[in-house]
Chimera marker file (.cmm) of the C-alpha trace (Angstrom):
<marker_set name="trace">
<marker id="1" x="-19.684" y="-21.849" z="-79.141" r="1" g="1" b="0" radius="0.5"/>
<marker id="2" x="-17.765" y="-19.143" z="-78.564" r="1" g="1" b="0" radius="0.5"/>
<marker id="3" x="-18.141" y="-17.055" z="-75.758" r="1" g="1" b="0" radius="0.5"/>
<marker id="4" x="-17.304" y="-13.013" z="-75.353" r="1" g="1" b="0" radius="0.5"/>
<marker id="5" x="-14.401" y="-11.902" z="-74.853" r="1" g="1" b="0" radius="0.5"/>
<marker id="6" x="-12.836" y="-9.953" z="-71.856" r="1" g="1" b="0" radius="0.5"/>
<marker id="7" x="-14.833" y="-11.828" z="-68.810" r="1" g="1" b="0" radius="0.5"/>
<marker id="8" x="-13.457" y="-12.869" z="-66.015" r="1" g="1" b="0" radius="0.5"/>
<marker id="9" x="-15.300" y="-16.441" z="-64.317" r="1" g="1" b="0" radius="0.5"/>
<marker id="10" x="-13.965" y="-17.810" z="-61.306" r="1" g="1" b="0" radius="0.5"/>
<marker id="11" x="-16.271" y="-20.564" z="-60.318" r="1" g="1" b="0" radius="0.5"/>
<marker id="12" x="-15.512" y="-23.367" z="-57.195" r="1" g="1" b="0" radius="0.5"/>
<marker id="13" x="-18.996" y="-25.690" z="-58.291" r="1" g="1" b="0" radius="0.5"/>
<marker id="14" x="-19.463" y="-25.717" z="-62.281" r="1" g="1" b="0" radius="0.5"/>
<marker id="15" x="-22.984" y="-26.828" z="-61.864" r="1" g="1" b="0" radius="0.5"/>
<marker id="16" x="-24.118" y="-25.019" z="-59.357" r="1" g="1" b="0" radius="0.5"/>
<marker id="17" x="-22.787" y="-21.588" z="-60.044" r="1" g="1" b="0" radius="0.5"/>
<marker id="18" x="-24.040" y="-22.082" z="-63.774" r="1" g="1" b="0" radius="0.5"/>
<marker id="19" x="-28.097" y="-23.243" z="-61.996" r="1" g="1" b="0" radius="0.5"/>
<marker id="20" x="-29.163" y="-22.917" z="-59.051" r="1" g="1" b="0" radius="0.5"/>
<marker id="21" x="-27.364" y="-20.432" z="-57.972" r="1" g="1" b="0" radius="0.5"/>
<marker id="22" x="-27.623" y="-18.463" z="-61.815" r="1" g="1" b="0" radius="0.5"/>
<marker id="23" x="-23.678" y="-17.848" z="-61.791" r="1" g="1" b="0" radius="0.5"/>
<marker id="24" x="-22.892" y="-17.645" z="-64.551" r="1" g="1" b="0" radius="0.5"/>
<marker id="25" x="-25.029" y="-16.450" z="-66.986" r="1" g="1" b="0" radius="0.5"/>
<marker id="26" x="-25.049" y="-18.223" z="-70.010" r="1" g="1" b="0" radius="0.5"/>
<marker id="27" x="-26.381" y="-14.845" z="-72.174" r="1" g="1" b="0" radius="0.5"/>
<marker id="28" x="-23.838" y="-12.264" z="-70.640" r="1" g="1" b="0" radius="0.5"/>
<marker id="29" x="-20.920" y="-15.071" z="-71.571" r="1" g="1" b="0" radius="0.5"/>
<marker id="30" x="-22.193" y="-16.286" z="-74.857" r="1" g="1" b="0" radius="0.5"/>
<marker id="31" x="-21.402" y="-14.661" z="-78.334" r="1" g="1" b="0" radius="0.5"/>
<marker id="32" x="-23.680" y="-16.144" z="-79.999" r="1" g="1" b="0" radius="0.5"/>
<marker id="33" x="-27.325" y="-15.533" z="-78.551" r="1" g="1" b="0" radius="0.5"/>
<marker id="34" x="-27.723" y="-18.521" z="-80.124" r="1" g="1" b="0" radius="0.5"/>
<marker id="35" x="-25.280" y="-20.497" z="-77.858" r="1" g="1" b="0" radius="0.5"/>
<marker id="36" x="-27.235" y="-19.305" z="-75.453" r="1" g="1" b="0" radius="0.5"/>
<marker id="37" x="-30.617" y="-20.308" z="-75.579" r="1" g="1" b="0" radius="0.5"/>
<marker id="38" x="-29.147" y="-23.696" z="-77.019" r="1" g="1" b="0" radius="0.5"/>
<marker id="39" x="-26.997" y="-23.690" z="-73.019" r="1" g="1" b="0" radius="0.5"/>
<marker id="40" x="-30.069" y="-22.683" z="-71.948" r="1" g="1" b="0" radius="0.5"/>
<marker id="41" x="-32.246" y="-25.794" z="-73.136" r="1" g="1" b="0" radius="0.5"/>
<marker id="42" x="-29.760" y="-27.805" z="-72.868" r="1" g="1" b="0" radius="0.5"/>
<marker id="43" x="-29.835" y="-27.145" z="-68.725" r="1" g="1" b="0" radius="0.5"/>
<marker id="44" x="-33.437" y="-26.866" z="-68.383" r="1" g="1" b="0" radius="0.5"/>
<marker id="45" x="-33.102" y="-30.787" z="-69.599" r="1" g="1" b="0" radius="0.5"/>
<marker id="46" x="-30.085" y="-31.809" z="-67.370" r="1" g="1" b="0" radius="0.5"/>
<marker id="47" x="-32.274" y="-30.098" z="-64.295" r="1" g="1" b="0" radius="0.5"/>
<marker id="48" x="-35.466" y="-32.213" z="-65.385" r="1" g="1" b="0" radius="0.5"/>
<marker id="49" x="-33.633" y="-35.403" z="-65.581" r="1" g="1" b="0" radius="0.5"/>
<marker id="50" x="-31.697" y="-34.387" z="-62.066" r="1" g="1" b="0" radius="0.5"/>
<marker id="51" x="-35.559" y="-34.491" z="-60.512" r="1" g="1" b="0" radius="0.5"/>
<marker id="52" x="-37.115" y="-37.387" z="-62.280" r="1" g="1" b="0" radius="0.5"/>
<marker id="53" x="-34.353" y="-39.166" z="-61.072" r="1" g="1" b="0" radius="0.5"/>
<marker id="54" x="-35.289" y="-37.805" z="-57.261" r="1" g="1" b="0" radius="0.5"/>
<marker id="55" x="-39.472" y="-38.672" z="-58.195" r="1" g="1" b="0" radius="0.5"/>
<marker id="56" x="-37.172" y="-42.121" z="-58.468" r="1" g="1" b="0" radius="0.5"/>
<marker id="57" x="-34.744" y="-42.029" z="-54.952" r="1" g="1" b="0" radius="0.5"/>
<marker id="58" x="-32.229" y="-42.834" z="-57.028" r="1" g="1" b="0" radius="0.5"/>
<marker id="59" x="-30.271" y="-40.122" z="-55.924" r="1" g="1" b="0" radius="0.5"/>
<marker id="60" x="-31.365" y="-37.500" z="-53.647" r="1" g="1" b="0" radius="0.5"/>
<link id1="1" id2="2" r="1" g="1" b="0" radius="0.2"/>
<link id1="2" id2="3" r="1" g="1" b="0" radius="0.2"/>
<link id1="3" id2="4" r="1" g="1" b="0" radius="0.2"/>
<link id1="4" id2="5" r="1" g="1" b="0" radius="0.2"/>
<link id1="5" id2="6" r="1" g="1" b="0" radius="0.2"/>
<link id1="6" id2="7" r="1" g="1" b="0" radius="0.2"/>
<link id1="7" id2="8" r="1" g="1" b="0" radius="0.2"/>
<link id1="8" id2="9" r="1" g="1" b="0" radius="0.2"/>
<link id1="9" id2="10" r="1" g="1" b="0" radius="0.2"/>
<link id1="10" id2="11" r="1" g="1" b="0" radius="0.2"/>
<link id1="11" id2="12" r="1" g="1" b="0" radius="0.2"/>
<link id1="12" id2="13" r="1" g="1" b="0" radius="0.2"/>
<link id1="13" id2="14" r="1" g="1" b="0" radius="0.2"/>
<link id1="14" id2="15" r="1" g="1" b="0" radius="0.2"/>
<link id1="15" id2="16" r="1" g="1" b="0" radius="0.2"/>
<link id1="16" id2="17" r="1" g="1" b="0" radius="0.2"/>
<link id1="17" id2="18" r="1" g="1" b="0" radius="0.2"/>
<link id1="18" id2="19" r="1" g="1" b="0" radius="0.2"/>
<link id1="19" id2="20" r="1" g="1" b="0" radius="0.2"/>
<link id1="20" id2="21" r="1" g="1" b="0" radius="0.2"/>
<link id1="21" id2="22" r="1" g="1" b="0" radius="0.2"/>
<link id1="22" id2="23" r="1" g="1" b="0" radius="0.2"/>
<link id1="23" id2="24" r="1" g="1" b="0" radius="0.2"/>
<link id1="24" id2="25" r="1" g="1" b="0" radius="0.2"/>
<link id1="25" id2="26" r="1" g="1" b="0" radius="0.2"/>
<link id1="26" id2="27" r="1" g="1" b="0" radius="0.2"/>
<link id1="27" id2="28" r="1" g="1" b="0" radius="0.2"/>
<link id1="28" id2="29" r="1" g="1" b="0" radius="0.2"/>
<link id1="29" id2="30" r="1" g="1" b="0" radius="0.2"/>
<link id1="30" id2="31" r="1" g="1" b="0" radius="0.2"/>
<link id1="31" id2="32" r="1" g="1" b="0" radius="0.2"/>
<link id1="32" id2="33" r="1" g="1" b="0" radius="0.2"/>
<link id1="33" id2="34" r="1" g="1" b="0" radius="0.2"/>
<link id1="34" id2="35" r="1" g="1" b="0" radius="0.2"/>
<link id1="35" id2="36" r="1" g="1" b="0" radius="0.2"/>
<link id1="36" id2="37" r="1" g="1" b="0" radius="0.2"/>
<link id1="37" id2="38" r="1" g="1" b="0" radius="0.2"/>
<link id1="38" id2="39" r="1" g="1" b="0" radius="0.2"/>
<link id1="39" id2="40" r="1" g="1" b="0" radius="0.2"/>
<link id1="40" id2="41" r="1" g="1" b="0" radius="0.2"/>
<link id1="41" id2="42" r="1" g="1" b="0" radius="0.2"/>
<link id1="42" id2="43" r="1" g="1" b="0" radius="0.2"/>
<link id1="43" id2="44" r="1" g="1" b="0" radius="0.2"/>
<link id1="44" id2="45" r="1" g="1" b="0" radius="0.2"/>
<link id1="45" id2="46" r="1" g="1" b="0" radius="0.2"/>
<link id1="46" id2="47" r="1" g="1" b="0" radius="0.2"/>
<link id1="47" id2="48" r="1" g="1" b="0" radius="0.2"/>
<link id1="48" id2="49" r="1" g="1" b="0" radius="0.2"/>
<link id1="49" id2="50" r="1" g="1" b="0" radius="0.2"/>
<link id1="50" id2="51" r="1" g="1" b="0" radius="0.2"/>
<link id1="51" id2="52" r="1" g="1" b="0" radius="0.2"/>
<link id1="52" id2="53" r="1" g="1" b="0" radius="0.2"/>
<link id1="53" id2="54" r="1" g="1" b="0" radius="0.2"/>
<link id1="54" id2="55" r="1" g="1" b="0" radius="0.2"/>
<link id1="55" id2="56" r="1" g="1" b="0" radius="0.2"/>
<link id1="56" id2="57" r="1" g="1" b="0" radius="0.2"/>
<link id1="57" id2="58" r="1" g="1" b="0" radius="0.2"/>
<link id1="58" id2="59" r="1" g="1" b="0" radius="0.2"/>
<link id1="59" id2="60" r="1" g="1" b="0" radius="0.2"/>
</marker_set>
């Protein structure tokens, strides 16, 4: 996976900034649009997993 050149990114909480915060945008960071799609699909899958764990009371 290749990122666009010249990016300046700062984060204290990668997961939050990538998902709920929306500060890290794969569409703006990935050189290949297909990679951005893959990242977004992975995020959706992991959020679904997190929600299932929360629903079952495994995490809060």
